[in-house]
Every structure is written in structure tokens, then in C-alpha cells.
Backbone atoms as SQL, in Angstrom:
CREATE TABLE atoms (id INTEGER PRIMARY KEY, chain TEXT, resi INTEGER, resn TEXT, atom TEXT, x REAL, y REAL, z REAL);
INSERT INTO atoms VALUES
  (1, 'A', 1, 'MET', 'N', -6.794, -2.096, 32.863),
  (2, 'A', 1, 'MET', 'CA', -6.361, -2.220, 31.503),
  (3, 'A', 1, 'MET', 'C', -6.546, -0.985, 30.671),
  (4, 'A', 2, 'PRO', 'N', -5.620, -0.458, 29.845),
  (5, 'A', 2, 'PRO', 'CA', -5.823, 0.637, 29.203),
  (6, 'A', 2, 'PRO', 'C', -6.849, 0.563, 28.104),
  (7, 'A', 3, 'GLU', 'N', -7.582, 1.590, 27.932),
  (8, 'A', 3, 'GLU', 'CA', -8.613, 1.669, 26.994),
  (9, 'A', 3, 'GLU', 'C', -8.021, 1.962, 25.462),
  (10, 'A', 4, 'VAL', 'N', -8.576, 1.408, 24.539),
  (11, 'A', 4, 'VAL', 'CA', -8.012, 1.767, 23.177),
  (12, 'A', 4, 'VAL', 'C', -8.771, 2.844, 22.661),
  (13, 'A', 5, 'ALA', 'N', -8.209, 4.055, 22.231),
  (14, 'A', 5, 'ALA', 'CA', -8.865, 5.080, 21.732),
  (15, 'A', 5, 'ALA', 'C', -9.657, 4.846, 20.344),
  (16, 'A', 6, 'ALA', 'N', -10.841, 5.195, 20.382),
  (17, 'A', 6, 'ALA', 'CA', -11.732, 5.048, 19.283),
  (18, 'A', 6, 'ALA', 'C', -11.221, 5.818, 18.038),
  (19, 'A', 7, 'PRO', 'N', -11.216, 5.387, 16.784),
  (20, 'A', 7, 'PRO', 'CA', -10.786, 6.257, 15.674),
  (21, 'A', 7, 'PRO', 'C', -11.579, 7.553, 15.573),
  (22, 'A', 8, 'ASN', 'N', -10.981, 8.583, 15.337),
  (23, 'A', 8, 'ASN', 'CA', -11.487, 9.904, 15.166),
  (24, 'A', 8, 'ASN', 'C', -11.901, 9.894, 13.631),
  (25, 'A', 9, 'LEU', 'N', -13.112, 9.632, 13.246),
  (26, 'A', 9, 'LEU', 'CA', -13.521, 9.611, 11.857),
  (27, 'A', 9, 'LEU', 'C', -13.461, 11.065, 11.266),
  (28, 'A', 10, 'GLN', 'N', -13.799, 11.956, 12.095),
  (29, 'A', 10, 'GLN', 'CA', -13.730, 13.325, 11.529),
  (30, 'A', 10, 'GLN', 'C', -12.352, 13.774, 11.011),
  (31, 'A', 11, 'SER', 'N', -11.436, 13.545, 11.946),
  (32, 'A', 11, 'SER', 'CA', -10.077, 14.011, 11.524),
  (33, 'A', 11, 'SER', 'C', -9.494, 12.988, 10.466),
  (34, 'A', 12, 'ASP', 'N', -9.889, 11.781, 10.418),
  (35, 'A', 12, 'ASP', 'CA', -9.444, 10.971, 9.361),
  (36, 'A', 12, 'ASP', 'C', -9.907, 11.392, 7.962),
  (37, 'A', 13, 'ALA', 'N', -11.255, 11.797, 7.984),
  (38, 'A', 13, 'ALA', 'CA', -11.918, 12.219, 6.732),
  (39, 'A', 13, 'ALA', 'C', -11.209, 13.627, 6.288),
  (40, 'A', 14, 'GLN', 'N', -10.878, 14.466, 7.467),
  (41, 'A', 14, 'GLN', 'CA', -10.209, 15.810, 6.975),
  (42, 'A', 14, 'GLN', 'C', -8.787, 15.410, 6.514),
  (43, 'A', 15, 'ALA', 'N', -8.086, 14.461, 7.035),
  (44, 'A', 15, 'ALA', 'CA', -6.784, 14.040, 6.437),
  (45, 'A', 15, 'ALA', 'C', -6.858, 13.442, 5.221),
  (46, 'A', 16, 'LEU', 'N', -7.907, 12.737, 4.836),
  (47, 'A', 16, 'LEU', 'CA', -8.102, 12.121, 3.500),
  (48, 'A', 16, 'LEU', 'C', -8.396, 13.222, 2.527),
  (49, 'A', 17, 'GLU', 'N', -9.195, 14.155, 2.918),
  (50, 'A', 17, 'GLU', 'CA', -9.474, 15.237, 2.062),
  (51, 'A', 17, 'GLU', 'C', -8.277, 16.051, 1.729),
  (52, 'A', 18, 'ALA', 'N', -7.405, 16.295, 2.839),
  (53, 'A', 18, 'ALA', 'CA', -6.250, 17.050, 2.614),
  (54, 'A', 18, 'ALA', 'C', -5.279, 16.473, 1.607),
  (55, 'A', 19, 'ALA', 'N', -5.086, 15.106, 1.676),
  (56, 'A', 19, 'ALA', 'CA', -4.232, 14.246, 0.900),
  (57, 'A', 19, 'ALA', 'C', -4.721, 14.258, -0.557),
  (58, 'A', 20, 'ALA', 'N', -6.146, 14.182, -0.757),
  (59, 'A', 20, 'ALA', 'CA', -6.561, 14.447, -2.121),
  (60, 'A', 20, 'ALA', 'C', -6.435, 15.666, -2.712),
  (61, 'A', 21, 'ASP', 'N', -6.501, 16.773, -1.947),
  (62, 'A', 21, 'ASP', 'CA', -6.176, 18.223, -2.410),
  (63, 'A', 21, 'ASP', 'C', -4.693, 18.259, -2.695),
  (64, 'A', 22, 'GLN', 'N', -3.835, 17.638, -2.033),
  (65, 'A', 22, 'GLN', 'CA', -2.380, 17.662, -2.255),
  (66, 'A', 22, 'GLN', 'C', -2.045, 16.928, -3.659),
  (67, 'A', 23, 'ALA', 'N', -2.771, 15.762, -3.802),
  (68, 'A', 23, 'ALA', 'CA', -2.415, 15.027, -5.069),
  (69, 'A', 23, 'ALA', 'C', -2.901, 15.693, -6.275),
  (70, 'A', 24, 'ILE', 'N', -4.055, 16.396, -6.091),
  (71, 'A', 24, 'ILE', 'CA', -4.608, 17.135, -7.364),
  (72, 'A', 24, 'ILE', 'C', -3.665, 18.320, -7.447),
  (73, 'A', 25, 'ALA', 'N', -3.277, 19.130, -6.505),
  (74, 'A', 25, 'ALA', 'CA', -2.562, 20.263, -6.577),
  (75, 'A', 25, 'ALA', 'C', -1.103, 19.775, -7.252),
  (76, 'A', 26, 'ALA', 'N', -0.668, 18.651, -6.818),
  (77, 'A', 26, 'ALA', 'CA', 0.767, 18.285, -7.387),
  (78, 'A', 26, 'ALA', 'C', 0.598, 17.927, -8.961),
  (79, 'A', 27, 'CYS', 'N', -0.588, 17.731, -9.356),
  (80, 'A', 27, 'CYS', 'CA', -0.833, 17.409, -10.863),
  (81, 'A', 27, 'CYS', 'C', -1.438, 18.628, -11.555),
  (82, 'A', 28, 'GLY', 'N', -1.069, 19.878, -11.106),
  (83, 'A', 28, 'GLY', 'CA', -1.418, 20.958, -11.757),
  (84, 'A', 28, 'GLY', 'C', -3.062, 21.224, -11.607),
  (85, 'A', 29, 'GLY', 'N', -3.640, 20.664, -10.563),
  (86, 'A', 29, 'GLY', 'CA', -5.146, 21.024, -10.485),
  (87, 'A', 29, 'GLY', 'C', -6.030, 20.096, -11.285),
  (88, 'A', 30, 'ASP', 'N', -5.383, 19.242, -12.151),
  (89, 'A', 30, 'ASP', 'CA', -6.136, 18.250, -12.872),
  (90, 'A', 30, 'ASP', 'C', -6.470, 16.945, -12.179),
  (91, 'A', 31, 'PRO', 'N', -7.742, 16.851, -11.716),
  (92, 'A', 31, 'PRO', 'CA', -8.198, 15.534, -11.000),
  (93, 'A', 31, 'PRO', 'C', -7.879, 14.267, -11.841),
  (94, 'A', 32, 'ARG', 'N', -8.157, 14.347, -13.107),
  (95, 'A', 32, 'ARG', 'CA', -7.934, 13.124, -13.854),
  (96, 'A', 32, 'ARG', 'C', -6.430, 12.651, -13.812),
  (97, 'A', 33, 'GLU', 'N', -5.553, 13.708, -13.923),
  (98, 'A', 33, 'GLU', 'CA', -4.104, 13.433, -13.922),
  (99, 'A', 33, 'GLU', 'C', -3.660, 12.804, -12.495),
  (100, 'A', 34, 'ALA', 'N', -4.298, 13.343, -11.517),
  (101, 'A', 34, 'ALA', 'CA', -4.131, 12.900, -10.147),
  (102, 'A', 34, 'ALA', 'C', -4.421, 11.459, -9.974),
  (103, 'A', 35, 'VAL', 'N', -5.614, 11.025, -10.544),
  (104, 'A', 35, 'VAL', 'CA', -6.114, 9.660, -10.495),
  (105, 'A', 35, 'VAL', 'C', -5.180, 8.864, -11.165),
  (106, 'A', 36, 'LYS', 'N', -4.617, 9.214, -12.470),
  (107, 'A', 36, 'LYS', 'CA', -3.692, 8.458, -13.050),
  (108, 'A', 36, 'LYS', 'C', -2.358, 8.283, -12.424),
  (109, 'A', 37, 'ALA', 'N', -1.878, 9.447, -11.989),
  (110, 'A', 37, 'ALA', 'CA', -0.663, 9.284, -11.056),
  (111, 'A', 37, 'ALA', 'C', -0.765, 8.261, -9.899),
  (112, 'A', 38, 'LEU', 'N', -1.918, 8.347, -9.201),
  (113, 'A', 38, 'LEU', 'CA', -2.052, 7.469, -7.989),
  (114, 'A', 38, 'LEU', 'C', -2.130, 5.984, -8.548),
  (115, 'A', 39, 'LEU', 'N', -2.851, 5.717, -9.612),
  (116, 'A', 39, 'LEU', 'CA', -3.044, 4.275, -10.126),
  (117, 'A', 39, 'LEU', 'C', -1.548, 3.783, -10.510),
  (118, 'A', 40, 'ILE', 'N', -0.680, 4.611, -11.029),
  (119, 'A', 40, 'ILE', 'CA', 0.646, 4.316, -11.418),
  (120, 'A', 40, 'ILE', 'C', 1.434, 3.968, -10.134),
  (121, 'A', 41, 'ALA', 'N', 1.210, 4.870, -9.141),
  (122, 'A', 41, 'ALA', 'CA', 1.995, 4.624, -7.862),
  (123, 'A', 41, 'ALA', 'C', 1.498, 3.297, -7.274),
  (124, 'A', 42, 'ASN', 'N', 0.285, 3.215, -7.236),
  (125, 'A', 42, 'ASN', 'CA', -0.271, 1.846, -6.569),
  (126, 'A', 42, 'ASN', 'C', 0.305, 0.570, -7.337),
  (127, 'A', 43, 'GLU', 'N', 0.406, 0.587, -8.565),
  (128, 'A', 43, 'GLU', 'CA', 0.888, -0.461, -9.490),
  (129, 'A', 43, 'GLU', 'C', 2.333, -0.804, -9.126),
  (130, 'A', 44, 'PHE', 'N', 3.041, 0.349, -9.114),
  (131, 'A', 44, 'PHE', 'CA', 4.394, 0.146, -8.785),
  (132, 'A', 44, 'PHE', 'C', 4.544, -0.483, -7.370),
  (133, 'A', 45, 'LEU', 'N', 3.810, 0.006, -6.368),
  (134, 'A', 45, 'LEU', 'CA', 3.964, -0.625, -4.941),
  (135, 'A', 45, 'LEU', 'C', 3.499, -2.091, -4.888),
  (136, 'A', 46, 'GLU', 'N', 2.445, -2.394, -5.726),
  (137, 'A', 46, 'GLU', 'CA', 2.033, -3.834, -5.770),
  (138, 'A', 46, 'GLU', 'C', 3.038, -4.696, -6.366),
  (139, 'A', 47, 'ARG', 'N', 3.639, -4.203, -7.496),
  (140, 'A', 47, 'ARG', 'CA', 4.811, -5.071, -8.101),
  (141, 'A', 47, 'ARG', 'C', 5.986, -5.140, -7.149),
  (142, 'A', 48, 'GLU', 'N', 6.335, -4.181, -6.396),
  (143, 'A', 48, 'GLU', 'CA', 7.387, -4.258, -5.558),
  (144, 'A', 48, 'GLU', 'C', 7.205, -5.202, -4.381),
  (145, 'A', 49, 'MET', 'N', 5.938, -5.145, -3.867),
  (146, 'A', 49, 'MET', 'CA', 5.431, -6.077, -2.709),
  (147, 'A', 49, 'MET', 'C', 5.608, -7.486, -3.248),
  (148, 'A', 50, 'THR', 'N', 4.931, -7.792, -4.415),
  (149, 'A', 50, 'THR', 'CA', 4.996, -9.118, -4.997),
  (150, 'A', 50, 'THR', 'C', 6.329, -9.629, -5.240),
  (151, 'A', 51, 'GLU', 'N', 7.283, -8.803, -5.665),
  (152, 'A', 51, 'GLU', 'CA', 8.675, -9.367, -5.937),
  (153, 'A', 51, 'GLU', 'C', 9.253, -9.611, -4.562),
  (154, 'A', 52, 'ARG', 'N', 9.101, -8.811, -3.751),
  (155, 'A', 52, 'ARG', 'CA', 9.879, -9.093, -2.368),
  (156, 'A', 52, 'ARG', 'C', 9.181, -10.319, -1.638),
  (157, 'A', 53, 'VAL', 'N', 7.879, -10.427, -1.680),
  (158, 'A', 53, 'VAL', 'CA', 7.262, -11.592, -1.063),
  (159, 'A', 53, 'VAL', 'C', 7.802, -12.903, -1.839),
  (160, 'A', 54, 'SER', 'N', 7.817, -12.888, -3.070),
  (161, 'A', 54, 'SER', 'CA', 8.087, -13.950, -3.875),
  (162, 'A', 54, 'SER', 'C', 9.583, -14.381, -3.670),
  (163, 'A', 55, 'ARG', 'N', 10.598, -13.439, -3.630),
  (164, 'A', 55, 'ARG', 'CA', 11.870, -13.878, -3.451),
  (165, 'A', 55, 'ARG', 'C', 12.075, -14.417, -2.036),
  (166, 'A', 56, 'GLY', 'N', 11.401, -13.762, -1.067),
  (167, 'A', 56, 'GLY', 'CA', 11.529, -14.366, 0.381),
  (168, 'A', 56, 'GLY', 'C', 10.945, -15.763, 0.527),
  (169, 'A', 57, 'TYR', 'N', 9.875, -15.960, -0.170),
  (170, 'A', 57, 'TYR', 'CA', 9.297, -17.384, -0.196),
  (171, 'A', 57, 'TYR', 'C', 10.118, -18.351, -0.754),
  (172, 'A', 58, 'ILE', 'N', 10.556, -17.955, -1.950),
  (173, 'A', 58, 'ILE', 'CA', 11.414, -18.962, -2.681),
  (174, 'A', 58, 'ILE', 'C', 12.856, -19.219, -1.842),
  (175, 'A', 59, 'ARG', 'N', 13.391, -18.044, -1.434),
  (176, 'A', 59, 'ARG', 'CA', 14.573, -18.470, -0.429),
  (177, 'A', 59, 'ARG', 'C', 14.238, -19.360, 0.667),
  (178, 'A', 60, 'GLY', 'N', 13.073, -19.305, 1.256),
  (179, 'A', 60, 'GLY', 'CA', 12.759, -20.057, 2.439),
  (180, 'A', 60, 'GLY', 'C', 12.568, -21.482, 1.858),
  (181, 'A', 61, 'VAL', 'N', 12.045, -21.750, 0.873),
  (182, 'A', 61, 'VAL', 'CA', 11.825, -23.120, 0.333),
  (183, 'A', 61, 'VAL', 'C', 13.206, -23.719, 0.010),
  (184, 'A', 62, 'LYS', 'N', 13.959, -22.994, -0.657),
  (185, 'A', 62, 'LYS', 'CA', 15.336, -23.480, -0.884),
  (186, 'A', 62, 'LYS', 'C', 16.218, -23.987, 0.253),
  (187, 'A', 63, 'HIS', 'N', 16.140, -23.219, 1.403),
  (188, 'A', 63, 'HIS', 'CA', 16.793, -23.470, 2.607),
  (189, 'A', 63, 'HIS', 'C', 15.991, -24.392, 3.571),
  (190, 'A', 64, 'GLY', 'N', 14.888, -24.952, 3.062),
  (191, 'A', 64, 'GLY', 'CA', 14.125, -26.027, 3.947),
  (192, 'A', 64, 'GLY', 'C', 13.304, -25.459, 5.007),
  (193, 'A', 65, 'ARG', 'N', 12.991, -24.034, 4.984),
  (194, 'A', 65, 'ARG', 'CA', 12.282, -23.465, 6.000),
  (195, 'A', 65, 'ARG', 'C', 10.722, -23.828, 6.037),
  (196, 'A', 66, 'PHE', 'N', 10.276, -24.287, 4.967),
  (197, 'A', 66, 'PHE', 'CA', 8.985, -24.543, 4.809),
  (198, 'A', 66, 'PHE', 'C', 8.856, -26.161, 4.574),
  (199, 'A', 67, 'ASN', 'N', 7.694, -26.813, 5.095),
  (200, 'A', 67, 'ASN', 'CA', 7.659, -28.134, 4.895),
  (201, 'A', 67, 'ASN', 'C', 6.811, -28.264, 3.607),
  (202, 'A', 68, 'THR', 'N', 7.375, -28.666, 2.601),
  (203, 'A', 68, 'THR', 'CA', 6.569, -28.879, 1.330),
  (204, 'A', 68, 'THR', 'C', 6.474, -30.266, 1.036),
  (205, 'A', 69, 'TYR', 'N', 5.294, -30.506, 0.323),
  (206, 'A', 69, 'TYR', 'CA', 5.062, -31.933, 0.064),
  (207, 'A', 69, 'TYR', 'C', 5.927, -32.303, -1.225),
  (208, 'A', 70, 'SER', 'N', 6.545, -33.481, -1.038),
  (209, 'A', 70, 'SER', 'CA', 7.335, -33.973, -2.214),
  (210, 'A', 70, 'SER', 'C', 6.959, -35.200, -2.567),
  (211, 'A', 71, 'GLY', 'N', 5.694, -35.716, -2.373),
  (212, 'A', 71, 'GLY', 'CA', 5.229, -36.945, -2.930),
  (213, 'A', 71, 'GLY', 'C', 5.370, -38.123, -2.098);
């Protein structure tokens, strides 16, 4: 059975540091602006995910894909 490689925490930490540096650099070196930009991006992604899940669920209910209790 093949062994699963353990996560390389050192390289993960380095990748995270590099990503943080890139985000700050993209915002002109201002860490506060980088945090605000990341919060906005996160909110956008959360809304997009919620919309997609909701539409898919509703479509499934309308087409009888889910057994819903009807009394």
C-alpha cells in the first residue's frame, strides 16, 4: 500500500509567508489595505458559494431529487 506523504509544514509556512508578502505588495505595501482587500475577496467568494449551493438545492427539490416531508 502506498504511503501518504506527510505535509511539509516548513514549505507550507514559507508559501503562506510568500502569499502574505504578495498581498501586501499588491496593496502598495500597506498591510491594512491588504487585509481589507482579502476580507472583501472572502466575502465575495462566500456569497458566490451560497448562491450556487442555494440554486442547486432548490432545483433538486423542484425536480423531486430530495425526499422532503410534506405532512
